C-alpha positions in Angstrom: 111.5 101.4 53.3 110.6 105.1 54.5 108.1 107.4 56.0 107.9 111.1 56.5 105.8 113.0 59.1 105.5 116.2 61.0 104.6 117.4 64.5 104.1 121.0 65.2 106.3 121.9 62.1 109.1 119.5 62.9 109.6 117.1 60.1 110.6 113.7 60.6 111.9 110.9 58.5 112.0 107.2 59.1 114.0 104.6 57.3 114.0 100.9 57.9 115.4 97.7 56.4 111.8 96.3 55.7 108.1 96.4 56.2 108.0 94.8 59.6 110.7 97.0 61.0 109.1 100.3 59.5 105.8 99.2 61.2 107.6 98.9 64.5 109.2 102.3 64.2 106.1 103.9 63.1 104.1 102.5 66.0 106.5 104.3 68.5 105.8 107.7 66.8 103.9 110.3 69.1 100.3 110.6 68.4 100.7 114.1 67.3 102.7 113.2 64.3 100.8 113.4 61.1 101.9 111.9 57.6 103.6 114.6 55.4 105.3 114.8 52.0 108.8 116.0 53.0 111.8 115.6 51.0 113.8 117.5 53.6 113.5 116.5 57.4 114.8 117.7 60.6 115.8 114.4 61.9 116.2 111.1 59.9 115.7 107.9 62.1 117.2 104.6 60.6 116.1 101.2 62.4 117.2 97.7 61.8 115.1 95.0 63.5 117.1 92.3 65.3 115.9 88.9 66.5 116.9 85.3 65.8 120.1 84.9 63.6 120.9 82.4 61.0 122.2 79.8 63.4 120.2 78.4 66.6 120.9 80.4 69.6 122.4 83.6 67.6 120.6 86.8 68.2 121.0 89.8 66.1 121.0 93.4 67.7 118.2 95.8 67.3 119.9 99.1 65.9 118.7 102.7 66.0 120.4 105.7 64.4 119.5 109.4 64.0 121.1 110.7 61.2 124.7 109.3 61.5 124.6 109.0 65.3 123.8 105.6 66.9 121.2 105.9 69.5 120.7 102.3 70.5 122.2 98.9 70.0 120.4 96.2 72.0 118.9 92.8 72.2 116.0 94.5 74.1 113.6 96.0 72.0 112.1 98.1 74.7 115.2 99.7 75.4 115.6 100.9 71.8 111.8 102.0 71.9 112.7 104.1 75.1 115.9 105.6 73.2 113.8 106.6 70.3 110.9 108.2 72.4 113.5 110.2 74.3 115.4 111.4 71.4 112.4 112.2 69.2 110.4 113.8 72.0 113.4 116.1 72.8 113.9 116.9 69.2 110.2 117.8 68.6 110.2 119.9 72.0 113.3 121.8 71.4 112.7 122.8 67.7 108.9 123.0 67.3 108.1 126.5 66.0 104.4 126.8 67.1 104.5 125.3 70.6 106.5 125.7 73.8 107.3 122.3 75.5 107.7 122.1 79.2 108.7 118.9 81.2 105.4 118.7 83.2 102.4 116.5 84.2 99.2 117.9 83.0 95.7 117.3 84.4 92.5 119.0 83.5 89.6 119.7 86.1 86.5 121.6 85.1 87.9 123.5 82.0 91.2 124.3 83.4 94.6 122.5 83.6 96.9 121.7 86.5 100.4 121.8 85.5 103.2 119.8 87.6 106.6 120.7 86.2 109.4 118.5 87.0 112.6 116.5 85.8 112.3 112.8 85.4 112.1 110.8 88.5 110.6 113.8 90.3 107.1 111.7 90.8 105.0 113.4 88.0 103.6 110.3 86.7 102.4 109.1 90.2 100.8 112.4 91.0 99.2 112.6 87.5 97.6 109.2 87.9 96.2 110.2 91.5 94.8 113.4 90.3 93.0 111.4 87.4 91.8 109.3 90.1 90.5 112.3 92.0 88.2 113.0 88.8 90.8 114.7 86.4 91.1 114.3 82.7 94.6 113.1 81.6 96.6 115.4 79.4 100.3 114.2 79.9 102.7 112.8 82.3 105.7 114.2 80.5 105.1 117.5 78.4 102.8 120.5 78.8 102.5 121.8 75.3 101.8 125.5 75.4 100.4 127.7 72.5 101.3 131.6 72.3 98.2 132.1 74.4 99.5 129.9 77.3 96.8 127.4 76.7 97.8 123.6 77.1 97.2 121.0 74.3 97.1 117.3 75.1 100.4 115.2 74.7 98.6 112.1 76.0 101.4 109.5 75.1 101.6 106.2 77.3 102.5 106.8 80.9 105.8 105.5 82.0 105.3 103.4 85.1 108.2 102.2 87.2 107.7 99.0 89.2 111.2 98.0 90.3 112.2 101.3 91.9 112.1 104.9 91.5 115.2 105.3 89.3 114.6 102.3 87.2 113.1 102.8 83.4 109.6 102.9 83.2 107.4 100.5 81.2 104.8 102.2 78.8 101.1 101.9 79.6 98.5 103.4 77.4 95.9 105.8 78.9 93.1 103.3 77.8 94.7 100.2 79.2 94.6 102.2 82.5 91.3 103.4 82.2 92.1 106.9 82.2 90.0 109.7 80.3 91.9 111.6 77.7 91.6 115.1 77.1 91.2 116.5 73.4 91.0 120.1 73.6 93.3 122.9 74.5 92.8 124.3 78.1 93.8 127.5 80.0 95.8 126.9 83.0 94.1 127.1 86.4 96.9 125.9 88.8 100.7 125.5 88.6 102.0 123.1 91.4 105.7 123.4 92.0 106.6 120.1 93.9 108.6 116.9 94.0 108.4 113.8 96.1 110.2 113.7 99.4 109.6 110.6 101.6 107.7 111.2 104.6 106.7 114.9 103.8 103.2 116.2 104.0 101.9 118.4 101.2 101.4 121.8 102.7 101.0 124.1 99.6 101.5 127.9 100.0 100.7 130.4 97.3 103.5 132.1 95.6 103.5 134.7 92.9 102.8 134.5 89.1 106.6 135.3 88.7 107.6 132.4 90.7 105.3 130.3 88.7 106.8 131.5 85.4 110.3 130.8 86.7 109.5 127.4 88.0 108.2 126.7 84.5 111.0 128.2 82.7 113.3 125.9 84.6 112.0 122.9 82.6 111.3 124.7 79.3 112.9 122.7 76.6 113.2 125.7 73.9 114.1 128.3 76.7 117.6 128.9 75.2 116.7 128.6 71.3 113.5 130.8 71.7 113.6 132.7 74.8 111.1 135.4 73.9 108.5 133.0 72.5 108.9 130.8 75.7 108.6 133.8 78.1 105.6 135.2 76.3 103.9 131.6 76.5 104.8 131.2 80.2 103.5 134.6 81.0 100.2 134.0 79.4 100.0 130.6 81.0 100.4 131.8 84.6 98.3 135.0 84.1 95.1 134.3 86.2 96.4 131.0 87.4 97.1 129.9 90.9 100.6 129.0 91.9 101.5 127.0 94.9 104.7 125.5 96.2 105.5 122.5 98.6 107.3 119.1 98.7 105.0 116.2 98.8 105.0 112.8 100.2 102.0 110.2 99.2 100.6 111.1 95.8 97.0 110.4 97.0 97.2 112.7 99.9 98.8 115.6 97.7 96.1 114.9 95.1 93.2 115.3 97.4 95.0 118.5 98.6 95.2 119.8 95.2 91.6 119.2 94.4 90.6 121.1 97.6 92.6 123.9 96.3 90.7 123.9 93.0 87.5 124.0 95.0 88.5 126.8 97.1 88.3 130.5 96.2 91.7 132.2 95.4 93.3 133.6 98.7 91.5 131.3 100.9 
């Protein structure tokens, strides 16, 4: 059983050992993937759905491969889903020809986007949820997807929410299940927030230059080495006319309220 699709020019193939297995794998695809008739693909993912074995008490492993590389072998289907999501997202982000992917949370306010670049476990998801709670529109908690003009498109995949601890794997929660309003159209960048969580710190943003903003984004840009010129052009366009601030933060709600006040105040105030 097979399926082929494409996302921003990246051709993807899926192969599974049955209809049920293929349906599970397809359900994990990002929303931006569209069916395509492609004989040659950039990455071929193969999946074997495990479960109860032939004898009582026997469990078969779920298996996931990209091309000839084993990505996951586990009795926990969620662990396999995370491996697929992580690998496919990186593959798309690094090789997409028409977009520049940045590790960043994105929330829109009044026709402009707030970008929060950062690595995993830096608190992006918590701050994104707090900003949506302040009236923002959800675009992403993982990637800012820029076009050549520096405008941000939605990558509204399920939010990865960690309950057991800050370094534990997150569980996916769809935006709809969390009651979030999801963005549909590309937006210009209004504000870049260079921040990360530090317990007990107050969020005291200070303005920095557009160059600092571009460098802060570049640090988290997936195709920076493969397509440096295209990446730099998109970043320069994104920060042109945008406000850039820097500060560590403590509680997400306090930082979100301060960010909204920044958006409501004139530049330079």
